[in-house]
C-alpha positions as CSV (number, residue, x, y, z in Angstrom):
1,M,-54.9,-28.2,-21.0
2,K,-55.1,-26.4,-24.4
3,S,-51.9,-25.4,-26.2
4,T,-53.6,-22.1,-27.1
5,W,-53.2,-21.1,-23.4
6,F,-49.4,-21.0,-23.7
7,G,-47.3,-18.2,-25.2
8,S,-44.6,-20.7,-26.4
9,R,-44.4,-24.3,-27.5
10,N,-41.7,-25.0,-25.0
11,R,-43.8,-23.9,-22.0
12,Y,-46.7,-26.0,-23.3
13,D,-44.5,-29.1,-23.7
14,F,-43.0,-28.5,-20.2
15,A,-46.4,-28.2,-18.6
16,R,-47.7,-31.3,-20.5
17,L,-44.7,-33.4,-19.3
18,I,-45.2,-32.2,-15.7
19,R,-48.9,-33.3,-15.9
20,E,-48.0,-36.6,-17.5
21,A,-45.6,-37.5,-14.6
22,D,-48.7,-38.5,-12.5
23,Y,-52.3,-37.8,-13.4
24,G,-53.3,-38.8,-9.9
25,M,-51.5,-36.0,-8.2
26,H,-52.7,-32.4,-8.0
27,L,-50.8,-30.1,-10.4
28,H,-49.5,-27.9,-7.5
29,D,-47.9,-31.0,-5.9
30,L,-46.4,-32.1,-9.2
31,F,-44.9,-28.7,-9.8
32,R,-43.4,-28.6,-6.3
33,E,-41.9,-32.1,-6.7
34,F,-40.5,-31.1,-10.0
35,L,-38.9,-28.0,-8.5
36,Q,-37.4,-30.1,-5.7
37,C,-36.0,-32.7,-8.1
38,A,-34.6,-30.0,-10.4
39,F,-33.0,-28.2,-7.5
40,S,-31.4,-31.4,-6.2
41,A,-30.1,-32.4,-9.7
42,V,-28.4,-29.0,-10.1
43,Y,-27.2,-28.7,-6.5
44,Q,-25.5,-32.1,-6.2
45,P,-22.7,-31.6,-8.8
46,V,-22.0,-28.1,-7.4
47,H,-21.8,-29.5,-3.9
48,K,-19.5,-32.3,-5.0
49,L,-17.2,-29.9,-6.9
50,R,-17.0,-27.7,-3.8
51,S,-16.8,-30.3,-1.1
52,G,-15.5,-33.4,-2.9
53,A,-18.5,-35.5,-1.9
54,I,-22.2,-35.7,-2.7
55,S,-24.7,-34.6,-0.1
56,D,-26.4,-37.6,1.4
57,D,-29.2,-35.4,2.7
58,E,-29.9,-33.9,-0.7
59,E,-29.8,-37.3,-2.4
60,A,-32.3,-38.6,0.1
61,T,-34.6,-35.6,-0.6
62,Y,-34.3,-36.2,-4.3
63,M,-35.1,-39.9,-4.0
64,Q,-38.1,-39.1,-1.8
65,S,-39.5,-36.6,-4.3
66,I,-38.9,-38.8,-7.3
67,R,-40.7,-41.8,-5.6
68,R,-43.8,-39.7,-5.2
69,V,-44.6,-39.6,-8.9
70,K,-45.7,-42.4,-11.1
71,Y,-43.6,-41.6,-14.2
72,P,-40.4,-39.8,-12.9
73,K,-38.8,-39.9,-16.4
74,K,-41.2,-37.2,-17.4
75,F,-39.4,-34.9,-14.9
76,G,-36.1,-35.5,-16.7
77,E,-37.8,-34.7,-20.1
78,A,-39.4,-31.6,-18.6
79,M,-36.0,-30.5,-17.4
80,G,-34.7,-30.8,-20.9
81,V,-37.5,-28.7,-22.3
82,L,-37.0,-26.1,-19.6
83,T,-33.3,-25.9,-20.5
84,L,-34.0,-25.6,-24.2
85,G,-36.7,-23.0,-23.5
86,L,-34.3,-20.9,-21.5
87,E,-31.6,-21.2,-24.1
88,E,-34.0,-19.9,-26.8
89,E,-35.5,-17.1,-24.7
90,P,-33.9,-16.2,-21.3
91,S,-37.0,-15.2,-19.4
92,D,-39.1,-16.1,-16.3
93,F,-40.0,-19.5,-17.9
94,L,-41.4,-21.1,-14.7
95,G,-43.4,-18.0,-13.6
96,Q,-45.0,-17.7,-17.0
97,T,-45.8,-21.4,-17.1
98,M,-47.4,-21.1,-13.6
99,S,-49.5,-18.3,-14.9
100,E,-50.5,-20.1,-18.0
101,L,-51.5,-23.1,-15.9
102,D,-53.6,-20.8,-13.7
103,M,-51.5,-21.7,-10.7
104,N,-50.6,-18.1,-10.1
105,D,-52.7,-17.7,-7.0
106,S,-52.7,-18.1,-3.3
107,K,-53.1,-21.9,-3.5
108,F,-49.4,-22.3,-4.4
109,R,-47.8,-21.3,-1.1
110,G,-49.3,-17.9,-1.3
111,Q,-47.1,-16.9,-4.2
112,C,-48.6,-14.6,-6.9
113,F,-46.4,-13.6,-9.8
114,T,-46.9,-10.5,-11.9
115,P,-47.2,-11.5,-15.5
116,N,-44.0,-10.8,-17.5
117,D,-45.7,-8.6,-20.0
118,L,-47.1,-6.4,-17.2
119,C,-43.6,-6.2,-15.6
120,L,-42.1,-5.0,-18.9
121,L,-44.9,-2.4,-19.4
122,M,-44.4,-1.0,-15.9
123,G,-40.6,-0.9,-16.5
124,Q,-41.0,0.9,-19.8
125,M,-43.5,3.4,-18.3
126,L,-41.1,4.1,-15.4
127,M,-37.8,4.2,-17.3
128,Q,-39.1,5.8,-20.5
129,D,-35.9,6.7,-22.4
130,A,-33.4,6.2,-19.6
131,E,-30.2,4.6,-20.6
132,P,-27.6,2.9,-18.4
133,N,-24.3,4.7,-17.9
134,D,-20.9,3.0,-18.2
135,D,-21.3,1.5,-14.7
136,K,-24.5,-0.2,-15.9
137,A,-26.5,1.9,-13.4
138,I,-29.6,3.8,-14.4
139,W,-30.2,7.2,-13.0
140,L,-33.6,8.9,-13.0
141,N,-33.9,12.7,-13.1
């Protein structure tokens, strides 16, 4: 994995940490386990706030995912890098990282993401000089 493949240092560090969590696992599987752990870590406090108790099912899912990797602390570090990256530049951090890791294909649950730069280009071509009105709606003539 070369750092020159990544558009930002944060995405490179994030991808490196995911890979370092377990060199014996396929990258697609590591990415999926990270996503599951990240979801559970964010979901649990919200669930407790709303219901007054933690979700035993979600906790079991988290523990099952975290046990699958050799170095689970790397997921925690990756979550920190993800958070910092999103604070610096609110964008499709995970989608761009998947593209830079060449995981943007049918092997990852059939999901293919349009690169962010292409999305911006298409939006600019379609919207041209359109501006939002007071209601934050954009009208095309």
